[in-house]
C-alpha positions as CSV (number, residue, x, y, z in Angstrom):
1,M,68.1,105.6,122.2
2,K,70.7,108.3,122.8
3,N,73.5,106.1,121.4
4,T,71.4,105.2,118.4
5,D,70.7,108.9,117.7
6,N,74.4,109.7,117.9
7,N,75.3,106.8,115.6
8,L,72.7,108.0,113.0
9,R,74.1,111.6,113.2
10,A,77.5,110.1,112.3
11,L,75.9,109.2,109.0
12,G,75.0,112.8,108.4
13,L,71.3,112.2,108.3
14,S,68.6,114.9,108.6
15,Q,66.0,114.6,111.4
16,K,63.4,113.2,108.9
17,E,65.9,110.7,107.6
18,E,66.7,109.6,111.1
19,K,63.0,109.1,111.9
20,T,62.5,107.2,108.7
21,L,65.4,104.9,109.4
22,L,64.2,104.2,113.0
23,A,60.8,103.4,111.6
24,L,62.4,100.9,109.3
25,Q,64.3,99.4,112.2
26,N,61.0,99.0,114.1
27,G,59.3,97.1,111.3
28,A,57.6,99.7,109.1
29,D,58.2,98.5,105.6
30,T,56.0,100.7,103.3
31,P,55.9,104.5,102.7
32,L,52.3,104.5,104.0
33,V,53.2,102.8,107.3
34,I,56.4,104.9,107.7
35,A,54.4,108.2,107.1
36,R,51.8,107.2,109.8
37,K,54.5,106.3,112.3
38,T,56.7,109.4,111.7
39,S,54.1,112.1,110.8
40,I,56.2,112.7,107.7
41,S,54.2,113.2,104.4
42,R,54.2,110.3,102.0
43,P,55.8,112.2,99.2
44,A,58.6,113.2,101.6
45,V,59.0,109.6,102.7
46,Y,59.4,108.4,99.1
47,A,62.1,111.0,98.5
48,I,63.9,110.0,101.8
49,L,63.8,106.3,101.0
50,K,65.2,107.0,97.6
51,N,68.1,108.9,99.1
52,L,68.7,106.3,101.8
53,K,68.8,103.6,99.1
54,K,71.3,105.7,97.1
55,R,73.6,105.9,100.1
56,G,73.3,102.2,100.8
57,I,71.5,102.6,104.1
58,A,68.1,101.2,103.0
59,E,67.0,98.7,100.4
60,Y,63.7,97.1,99.2
61,H,62.4,93.9,97.7
62,T,59.2,93.5,95.8
63,R,56.5,91.2,97.2
64,N,53.0,90.8,95.7
65,G,53.7,93.8,93.5
66,K,54.6,96.1,96.5
67,K,58.0,97.4,97.5
68,R,58.9,96.4,101.0
69,W,61.6,98.5,102.6
70,K,64.2,97.6,105.2
71,V,67.5,98.7,106.6
72,S,70.4,97.5,104.5
73,D,72.6,94.7,105.7
74,E,75.6,95.3,108.0
75,R,78.2,95.5,105.2
76,E,76.3,98.2,103.4
77,I,75.9,100.2,106.6
78,D,79.6,99.9,107.3
79,R,80.4,101.2,103.8
80,A,78.1,104.2,104.3
81,I,79.7,104.9,107.7
82,A,83.2,104.6,106.1
83,D,82.2,107.0,103.3
84,A,80.9,109.5,105.8
85,K,84.0,109.3,107.9
86,R,86.3,109.6,104.9
87,E,84.5,112.8,103.8
88,L,84.4,114.2,107.3
89,L,88.1,113.5,108.1
90,N,89.4,113.9,104.6
91,I,90.8,110.3,104.7
92,P,92.8,109.6,101.5
93,E,91.7,107.0,98.9
94,G,93.2,103.5,99.5
95,R,92.6,103.6,103.3
96,E,89.5,101.8,104.6
97,E,88.8,101.7,108.3
98,V,86.8,98.6,109.1
99,Y,86.3,99.1,112.8
100,G,87.6,101.5,115.4
101,Q,86.8,101.7,119.1
102,A,88.9,102.3,122.2
103,D,91.9,99.9,122.1
104,T,90.9,98.3,118.7
105,M,91.2,99.5,115.2
106,V,91.4,97.7,111.9
107,V,92.4,99.5,108.7
108,I,92.8,98.1,105.2
109,H,95.4,100.0,103.0
110,R,94.6,99.1,99.4
111,G,96.5,100.0,96.2
112,E,100.0,101.0,95.3
113,K,99.8,104.6,96.4
114,A,98.3,103.8,99.8
115,I,100.8,100.9,100.4
116,K,103.9,103.1,99.5
117,N,102.7,105.9,101.7
118,L,102.0,103.6,104.6
119,L,105.5,102.0,104.5
120,H,107.1,105.4,104.7
121,E,104.7,106.5,107.5
122,I,105.2,103.5,109.8
123,I,109.0,103.8,109.5
124,E,109.0,107.4,110.7
125,E,106.2,106.8,113.2
126,N,108.1,104.0,114.9
127,K,111.5,105.7,115.1
128,G,113.7,104.0,117.6
129,E,111.1,101.2,118.2
130,R,111.5,97.5,117.8
131,L,110.2,95.9,114.6
132,Y,109.5,92.2,114.4
133,G,109.3,91.0,110.8
134,Y,108.1,87.7,109.4
135,Q,109.2,87.6,105.8
136,G,108.0,85.1,103.2
137,K,109.8,83.8,100.1
138,V,111.2,86.5,97.9
139,S,109.6,85.0,94.8
140,S,106.2,84.7,96.4
141,I,105.4,87.8,98.4
142,G,104.7,90.2,95.5
143,W,107.1,92.9,96.8
144,D,108.6,93.5,93.3
145,T,105.1,94.4,92.1
146,F,105.2,97.6,94.2
147,F,108.8,98.4,94.8
148,S,111.8,98.6,92.5
149,V,115.3,97.7,93.8
150,S,116.1,101.4,94.2
151,E,112.9,102.0,96.2
152,T,113.6,99.0,98.4
153,N,117.1,100.3,99.0
154,R,115.6,103.7,100.1
155,L,113.3,102.0,102.5
156,N,116.2,100.0,104.0
157,R,118.1,103.2,104.4
158,A,115.1,104.8,106.1
159,I,114.9,101.9,108.5
160,K,118.5,102.4,109.5
161,D,118.3,106.2,109.6
162,N,115.2,106.0,111.9
163,H,117.1,103.5,114.2
164,L,114.5,100.7,114.0
165,I,115.6,97.7,116.0
166,V,114.7,94.9,113.6
167,E,114.3,91.2,114.5
168,A,113.3,88.9,111.6
169,V,112.2,85.4,111.0
170,I,112.8,84.3,107.4
171,P,113.2,81.1,105.3
172,D,116.6,79.5,105.2
173,G,118.4,80.7,102.1
174,W,116.5,84.0,102.0
175,F,119.5,86.2,101.8
176,E,121.2,84.2,99.1
177,E,118.0,84.4,97.0
178,Q,117.5,88.1,97.6
179,V,121.1,89.0,96.7
180,A,120.9,86.9,93.5
181,R,117.7,88.8,92.6
182,S,118.6,92.3,93.7
183,G,122.3,92.6,93.6
184,I,125.2,93.9,95.6
185,E,123.8,97.4,96.2
186,W,120.7,95.8,97.9
187,A,123.0,93.7,100.1
188,K,125.0,96.8,101.1
189,E,121.9,98.8,102.0
190,F,120.5,95.9,103.9
191,E,123.6,95.2,105.9
192,G,123.3,96.6,109.4
193,R,119.5,96.7,109.2
194,T,118.8,93.7,111.5
195,T,119.8,93.0,115.0
196,R,118.6,89.4,115.2
197,V,117.7,87.0,112.4
198,N,116.3,83.5,112.7
199,V,115.9,81.1,109.9
200,I,113.5,78.1,109.6
201,D,112.6,75.5,107.0
202,P,111.3,77.1,103.7
203,K,108.3,74.7,103.8
204,Y,106.7,77.1,106.4
205,F,106.7,79.9,103.8
206,E,104.6,78.4,101.0
207,H,102.5,81.6,101.0
208,G,102.7,85.2,99.9
209,G,102.2,86.8,103.3
210,Q,104.4,89.1,105.4
211,M,104.1,90.6,108.8
212,F,105.5,93.8,110.6
213,L,104.8,94.0,114.3
214,F,105.5,97.1,116.4
215,K,104.8,98.1,119.9
216,K,101.5,99.8,119.0
217,S,100.5,98.2,115.7
218,L,100.5,95.0,113.6
219,Y,100.6,95.0,109.8
220,L,99.7,92.0,107.7
221,F,100.9,92.2,104.1
222,A,99.2,90.5,101.1
223,L,100.9,92.4,98.4
224,N,99.8,89.9,95.7
225,E,96.3,91.1,96.4
226,G,97.4,94.7,96.8
227,I,96.5,95.2,100.5
228,I,98.1,95.7,103.9
229,I,95.8,95.1,106.9
230,E,96.7,97.3,110.0
231,I,95.5,96.0,113.4
232,R,95.8,97.9,116.6
233,N,94.7,95.7,119.5
234,S,96.9,95.1,122.5
235,E,95.8,91.5,123.1
236,I,96.3,90.4,119.5
237,Q,99.7,92.1,119.5
238,K,100.7,90.2,122.6
239,M,99.5,86.9,121.1
240,I,101.5,87.5,117.8
241,L,104.6,88.5,119.8
242,A,104.4,85.3,121.9
243,M,104.2,83.2,118.7
244,F,107.1,85.2,117.2
245,E,109.2,84.6,120.3
246,F,108.3,80.9,120.2
247,I,109.6,80.6,116.7
248,Q,112.8,82.4,117.7
249,D,113.4,80.1,120.6
250,N,112.9,77.0,118.4
251,S,114.9,78.0,115.3
252,R,118.4,78.8,114.2
253,A,119.9,82.3,114.7
254,I,122.3,83.5,112.1
255,D,124.7,86.5,111.8
256,A,122.9,88.2,108.9
257,N,125.5,91.0,108.6
258,E,128.4,88.5,108.4
259,L,126.5,86.5,105.8
260,L,125.8,89.6,103.7
261,R,129.4,90.6,103.8
262,T,130.4,87.1,102.6
263,L,127.8,87.3,99.8
264,I,128.9,90.8,98.8
265,A,132.5,89.5,98.6
266,K,131.5,86.5,96.5
267,Q,129.5,88.7,94.1
268,G,132.5,91.1,93.9
269,D,134.9,88.2,93.1
270,G,132.5,87.0,90.4
271,L,132.4,90.5,88.8
272,N,136.2,90.8,89.0
273,L,136.6,87.4,87.3
274,E,134.2,88.5,84.5
275,F,136.2,91.7,84.1
276,R,139.5,89.8,83.7
277,K,138.0,87.5,81.1
């Protein structure tokens, strides 16, 4: 009962609202029955139910001409708790915490502003840490929807300035495609960003997903849908890291920096040729 009371207080309910909600949980489904069980006047119960419905905590359906009340489904309650938490902690728009307890937290970052802020935050937060990246096809991941080439270059510089130790798994031909799309400046900013790169058959990247894995957090990108899902759970992180290491052990490692220097030189030769013409 004590835990239930604490959870109800987290919703910011008054004592009468708490009593009403507990009565609904215990099967009271009309204002008359709720009033009898709680000793709250019927007019007050009507007002309370109206307010609980407005907040998404209670709902009703009509049966035989009578409104029958009940506690809202789990999703609506979660939304009410999230709204209360956002107001209490002044959480910015675009960040939605789905669940948080002890070693586990899941947060959805939604929309352009939230995604851009998150990328800058996690680079600074994980200064000097190892970053494991799983990068999909350049043309499929939706990155260009949120980040211009100059913004991407600034992020790459920030990764290097914060000394992140980057290991990446990418589709074979990824660098060639990216340089063709983003140019020499992108290649120069990216050079020196990774310590280990493994490539695998592009057929495994027929999707728009990306992944960043750090020591304390995992980020799953679905930029085509405008979201990044943040997960903090040690067992899930261990599982994903084991899968990442398996891919590394069974794929081809490349010298990304040497490849980029070669591509930069080729692009430069191409520009010089154009200039001579």
